[in-house]
N, C-alpha and C positions, 0 to 999 in steps of 0.2 A: 475707157470711155464710161462716164457716169451718165445717168439719165438727167442731165442738166436741162435747163429751159430750152437751150438751142437744139438739143437732140430729141427731146420729147415732143416738141411742137410738130415736126413732120409726121411722127407716129400718130399723134392725136388727129391731125388734119386728114391723113389717109384713112384712118378708121371712120371718121365722121363722113367723109365723102363716100366711102363704101356703104355705110349704113343708109345714107340718103339715097344712094343709087339703087340699092336693092329695095328700099321702101317704095320708090317710084314704080317698081314693077308690080306692086299690088294693084295699081290702077288697071293693069292689064290682066293679071292673074295672081291670086294669093298663092296658088300652088307653085307658081314660078318663084315668088319671093321665098317660100318655104324651102324650095330645092336649093336656091342660092345660099340661104342662111345655113342649112344643114351641111352642104358640101364645103362651105368655108370651115366649119369645125372638123369635118372628116379629114380634109386635107391637112389641117394643122396637126391633128392627132397622128396622121401618117408620118408627117415630117418629124415630129417629136420622137416617134418610135424609131425611124431610120437613123436619126442622129445618135440616140443613146445606144441602140443596138450595135452600130458599127464602132462605137467608142467603148463598149463594155469591158474590153480587156485593159483599158487604161483608166477607167473610172473606179475609184475606191469609195465613192459616195453611193451607197445602195439606194438612197432616196431617188436619185435620178434614173437608175436602171429600173427600179420598181415602177415608177410612173411611166417611163418610156414604153415598157412592155404592156402595162395596163392600158395605155391610150390606143394601142393597136386594137384591142378588143372593144374598148369603148367606142372607137370610131367604127368598128365593124357592126356593132349593134345599132349605132346611129345611121349607118348606111341602110340597114334593113328597115329602120324606122322611116327613113326618107322614101324608100321604095314602096313601103306599105301605106304611105299617107293617103288619105281619102282623095280620090281623083286620079291617082297614079294608075290604078287598074292593073297592077302587076300581080298581086296576090288575090286571085278570084275567090269569092265566097267569104271574104272577111270584111268587117265594117271598120269604123273608126276606133274600135276598142283595141285592135291589133297594134297600130302605131303608138297608141297611148301606153299600152303594156310594154312595148319595146323601149319607149322613152323612159318609163320608170325604171326598167331594168338597167339601162345605160347610166342613169343618174345615181342609182344605188351603187353600181360598180365604181363610178367616178368618186362618189363621196367616201366610200369605204377605202378606196385606194389612197386618197389624201389623208385619211385617218391613220392608216397603217404605215404609210411611207416614212413618216418621221422616225419610226423605230429603227429604220435601216440606215439612217444618217451615220457616217463615220464607220460603216462596216460594209464588207463586201456581200453581194447577193449572188447566189448561183442563178445565172440567167436562164439556163435550161430548165431547172426545176420551177422557177417563177413563171416561165412561158407555159409550161404544161399545166401548172396550177390554174392560171387564168383561162387557159383553153378549156379545162374541165368545168370551171365555174360558168363560163360563157355558154358552153354547149348545154349545160344543165338548164340555164335560164331560157335559152332559145327553145329547147325541147319542151319545157313546161309551158311556155307561151303558145307554141304551135299545136301542142297536144290538148290544150284547153284546161290544164291544171293550174295555170297562173291566175290569181284573182282578177276579176274584171275591173277595169279602170275607167271605162267610159261606156255609157248606155245611150244609144241614139234616142233623141227626143227629150231625155231628162238630164243629160250632161255627165259630170264627173261622179264617180262612186266614192263612198266614204273611204275605201281602201286607198284610192288614188290621192285624195286630199290629205289623209293622215300620213301617207308615205312622203308627200312633199314636205310636210313639217318635220318628219323624222330625218329626212335627207338634210334639211336645214340645220338641225341639231348636230348631225354627224359632221357637217362642214364647219360648224362653230368649234366642235371638239378638235377638228384638224387644225384650225387656226391657233387654238390654245397650245397644241403640241408643237406647232411650228415656232411659236414665240419662245418656247423653252429651248429650242435648238437654233436660235437666231445667230449664234456665234459662227455657224457653219455657212452662212450666206452673207453676201454683201448687202448693205442696207437697201439699195434700190431694187435688187432682185427680190428681197423679202417683201418689200412694199408691193411689187407687182404680183407676187403670189397671194398676198392678202387681198389685193384688189380683185384678183380672179375669183377667189373663194367668195368674197362679198357679192360680186356680180352674179355668181352662180346661185347664191342664196336668194337674191332678188328675182332671179329667173324662176326659181322654184315657187316662190311666193306668188308670182304672177300666174303660174299654172294651177293655182288652187281655186280660181274663181271663174274660169271661162265655161261657157255653155256650148258654143260652137267652136269647132276646130279651126274655123276661119275668122274668129272674133278678135277684138282689140287686145284682150288679155293674152291670147295666144301669140299675137304679134309682138307684144311687149316682152313676153318671156323669151322669144327667140332673139330679140335685140340684146337683152342682157346676156344671153348665151354667147352671142357674137363677141361682145365686149370681154367676157370671161376668157374665151379661147384666144382672143387677140392678146390679152395680158399674159396668158401662159406662153404664147408664142414669143412675146417680147422677153419674158423672163428666162426662158430656157433655150429657144432656138436661136434668136438673134444674138443673145449674150453668149450662147455656146459657140457661135461662129466668130464673133468679134472679140470676146474676152474668155477664151476657153479656160484659162488658169484661175478665173474668178468664179466659175460655176461648175462646169464639168470636171475640172481638175482642182477645185478649190482646196480640197483636203491635201492634194499633192503640194499645193503652194504652202500650206501650213507646215507640212513635213519638210519641205525644202528650207523653210526658215529655221526650223529646229536643227536640221543637220548643218545648215550654214553656221549657226551659232556654235555648234560642236566643232565644226571644221576650223573656225577662226580661233577657238579658245583651247585647242589641244596643245599639250606639252610637246608633242611630236610635230615635226614639219611634214606637210603633205603637199605634193605637187602632182598635177595632171599634165601629161605631155602628149603631144601628137607626133608620132614618128614620121620623119621625112625621108622619102625614097629618091634615089637617083638611079634610074633604070629599075633593076630588080633588087638593088642593095639599099638597106637602110643606112643612111650616112649621118643623120642628125635628128634632132627633135626640137619642137617648139613648145614653150610653156603655155598651156591653155589656162591654168589656174594654179595659184599657190596660196597657202595661208601665211599669216604674218610670221609664224614661227619659222617656216621654211625660208622665207626671205631674210629674216634676221640672222639665220645661220650663215647666209651668204654676205651679210653686212649690207643688205639692201632693203628696199621696201617692195611690197607686192607689185606696185605700179611699175617699178624698175625692171621686173622680171617677166610679168605676163606679156605675151606676144613676142618675146625675144626667142631666138634660137639658142641651143646649147652652146654652139660655137661662138656666139656673140657674148654670152655670159662668161664662159670659160675660155676667153680669147687666147690665153697662153698655153692651153692644153692642145695636144696633137688631135684629139677627138674628145667630144663631150663625155664626162664621166658616166659610167654605168651603161653605156650604149649597148655593150655586148649582152648584158643581163636583160635589157629591155627587148632586144631582138629575140632572145630565147623565150621570154614571156609571151610575146605575140605569136611566135612560131608554134609553141607547144600549147598555149592556152593555160599553162600551169603557173601558179605563183612562184616567186623566187625570193629567197631570203639570203642576204650576204652582209659582209662587214666591209667597211672602207676606212682608210686612214689618209688624212690630208696633212702632208708634211708642213706646208707653209703655216697652217694654223695649229698643228700638232693636236688634231682632233680625231677622235674615233667615233664612227657612226654605225648603227645597225639599221639596215635598209630592207624593207619588204616591198616588192613590186608585183603588181597583178594587172591583168588586162581589163579594160572597160569596154572591149568590143572594137572591131575594126583595127585602127592603128593607134588607139588611145591606151595609154598606160598610166596607172596611178602608182606613186611611190610614197611610202610612209617612212620618214627618217627620224631616228631617235639618237640623240647625242649621248653616247655611253662613255665619254672621256673619263669622267670621275669614277665610273664603275671599273673601267679598264685600268686606271691608275691604282685603284684599291686592289683589284685582282692581281696586278703585277706585284704590288707590295706584299700581298698575302702569299703569293708564290715564292717570292724571295725569302720571306720570313719562314715559310714552311720548309724551304730547302735548308736554311740555317738550322732550324729545329731538328730536321731529319739528320743532318750531319752531326749535330750534338748528341742525339740519341744513339746514333750508330757508334760514335766514338766511345760514349759512356757504356753502351752495351758490350762493346768489344773489351773494354777495360774490366768490366764486371765479370765477363765470361773468363778472362784470364785469371782473375782472382778466384773464381769458382773452381777452375781447373786446379789451381794451387791448393785450394781447400780440400778438394777430393783427394789429391795426391797426399796431402798431409794426413788425412784420415787413414789412408792405406799405410803410411809410414808409421803412424802411431800404433796401429795394430801389431806391428812387428817389434815394438820396443817397450810396450806396457804389458802387464800381466793379462792373460786371456781369462777374465772372470766374467760371470754374468752381469755384474754391476758395471764394469768398464764397457762391455758390449752394448749394454742398454744406453749408456751415455753417448757412445759413438753412434748408435742408431738414431738417437734424438738429433745429434749434430748433422748426420747425413740427411735426415728428413727436413731439417731447416734449410740446408743447402739446396735440396731438391725443390723446396717451395720457392726459394729465390730464383732458381733456374727456370721454374715454370712461369713465374711472373715476368722474367726477362723474355721468355718465348712469347708470352702474351703481348708485351709491348711491341715486339717485332711484327706480329700479326695485326695488331691494332693500327700500327703505323701504315700498313698497306691498304687499309679500308678507304674507299673513295678516292684512291690515287689515280684511277682511270675511270672513263665513262662506263656506265652500265651497258650491257648488251644482252641480246636474246640467248638463252642457254637451255639445253635439253637436260632435264633432271634425270631421265633414264640413262643417258650417256654418262653423266657425271657419276652416278652410283655404280654403273658397270665398271668404269675406269678405276674408281677407288678400290673396288673389290679385287680387280685384276692386279693393281699395283701394290697393294698392302697385304702381306702374308697373313696378318691378323684376321682379315675378313674373308680369306679364301674358302673357309669351311661354311660360311653363311649361305643359306639359300635365299635368293631374291625373287619375290613374286611381284612382277612389275605390270601394273595396269595403266601406266601413264600414257602409253602409246606415243604419239608425236607431240606431246605437250611441251611447250617452251615457256619460260618465265623471264621477264626483264629484270635482271638483278646485277649486283656488283660482281666484279671479277673474282671475289672471294667466295662465291656461292659454293664451289667444291669444298671449301673449308667447313661450310655449314653442315653438309651431309657427312663429311669425314668425322666431324665432332659428334653428330647424332649416332653414327655407327660405333664410334669409340665409346660413347655413353652406353649404348646397348651392351657392348662386350664387357665393360667394366662393372656396370651396376645391374644389368639384367640377369646375370648369373646363369640362367638356363636358355639363353637366346640361341636359336638355331635358324630362325627364319625372319626376314625383314620384308614387309609388304609395302608397296607404293601404289597409291591410287589418287583420284581427284574427283571433285564434285563442283560443277558450275552452279553458282547461286545468283540471286538477283544483284548482289553486291560485288561479285567477282568470281573467284575460284578458290576452293579449298584443296590444297595439296597435302595429302595425308601420308605420314611416315609411321609405321607400326612395327613393333617386334613382339615376339612371343615369350618374353621374359617374365620376371616377377612383378613388373610394374612399380609404382611408387605410391607412397601414402599421400593423403590430402595435404598434410602439413608440408611435405616436401614440394608438392606442386606449387604452393604459394611462394616458394623462395628460390626455386632452382635457377631462375634467370637473374638472380642478384649476383653481383660480382663477389668472388671469394667465398661462395656458400660452402663448398666442400674444401677441405684443408689444402691439399696441394694441387688440386686440379679444379679449382672453383671458378675458373674464368671461361671455360668452354662454352657453356650455354649462354652466358652473358655476351660473349663475343658473337655467337650465332644471332642473338636478337639484334645487336647493333649492326651487323652486316645486312640483315634483312630490312631493317628500318631505313636504310639508305635509299631504298626504292619503294618505301611505303608498305612493305610486307610485315605483317605481325605474326607472331608465333605463340601458340598456347599448347598446354599439355592436357589432353582430354581422356587419357586412359584410366582404367580402374585398377586398384591395388590387387595384385594377383592375376591380372588379365593382360599384362604387358604394357609397355609404354606406347602412347599414341600422341605424336606431335603433329599439329595442324598448322600449316602455313596459310595465312589468309591473304591471298593475292588480290589487289584491287582491280577494278575494271580498267582495261587497257594495259594491264601488267602481265597478261598471259595470252597465249595464242595456240591454236591447233594447226600444225603445218602438215 
């Protein structure tokens, strides 16, 4: 509903009739007119507050919450102004200065509210803090007025004070500033609501200007000022309250409407199919579901349009199936409240899908469906190629090992048939070293082939090191100082190979190693798992190259293999020891890759 000619005429007509009606009361009593005029604005202020306060959890436009809370206190001061007005005889001992001071206080509060409120458009406001803030300001103003510290605004016999007149002009300037700020934020309001707010602020300005010239609190200027105030509050009522009831998504939830449009565009243009279904019960059992909404991608996966799907039951769409697909998963999601991810294959279409389902509350479930057919075909092709490659390397490695065995045997036979001289022994030693190097490289290919062949899982580093020491006699004499406690890291199945190689490196190159220390440090980026020995350490030159493949002659692949195994799960390794102070290898485990159990 826009404020068209047909809808605005009744509003204007009612407002004019009300103004004429209360104006006629002046012939009986100006005090009666004043009471009617003020209570009109007080009631509107109260209604604005009630509407916005009860909607505060749903409104993300802080402008409305800020104004709604402020109008409670503006209305409260206006109520005191009405009760203190000359002739009401409620506050004994006070003259016409008291209601005038209360009037100025309320108008300052109203003007500053409209000036500040635009800064809270498109952002949430803490309603509790805002309420207590306005309460503090209002209580301070009332205390200053009733204790005599607020400047005088009206003097009997001479009229308005300079402070009162200047204040009215200052209030007008503040209201003009509020209008300028509103114009900068006009995208957040519908055009007619913005015009109503402009009209309210302009009427308030005219009201304040009228109150700069009266001498008697019962005079014409005072009357005109109250008429403009009635108009101002009526326009605010029309902009916020009426619109709030009749068009909540255009004012109280206008930002939500904008967000809905953005998410609808995202919903419709996603590569994944999205469906929202409402589960249907028969007795206590969920037997079917109805499509509440689907995007174009989801419908196209079914060879249909969204209009063909929305509103239909699963059994109607999948009429040849015994039960609609994924029903068991949807039941689980609603029963547990936990999301569920699974894969599905449709034989008629030969399609593979990855599906994520989650509850939207009550019996509503959303499903996000991705077509992974191409990925699955590529994955299967890769698996087949990997199997063939693995078979080839196994056969080749077997043949090379047979040849190496023959070579070792031939060396032993040669020793028995050729002269035993230093020169022949040297040549045979070179030959054996070459064969050992080939054997080492063949062993590396076997280990490298196993990397990433299975999914990573959580592993206890302490348990791994203890088992290596127990199972390998070479390490039985080593003392293990373990401070890892119950630390686990998420790593490839070959993690034990990592620590076996580190311990082998300590024995081979540390020379004087007797103790291995294990510890960890949690950092802002993850966790440092530290492996140290008490050997001779290594030079700076060696540190720069130890992770290169083939760095050391016959055993140059161990540390390279370690690095490759760890990188499978994003773990990096560095050497941070000092020469002569033992080796110090640090595993840099990323966030989410470690846990303390």
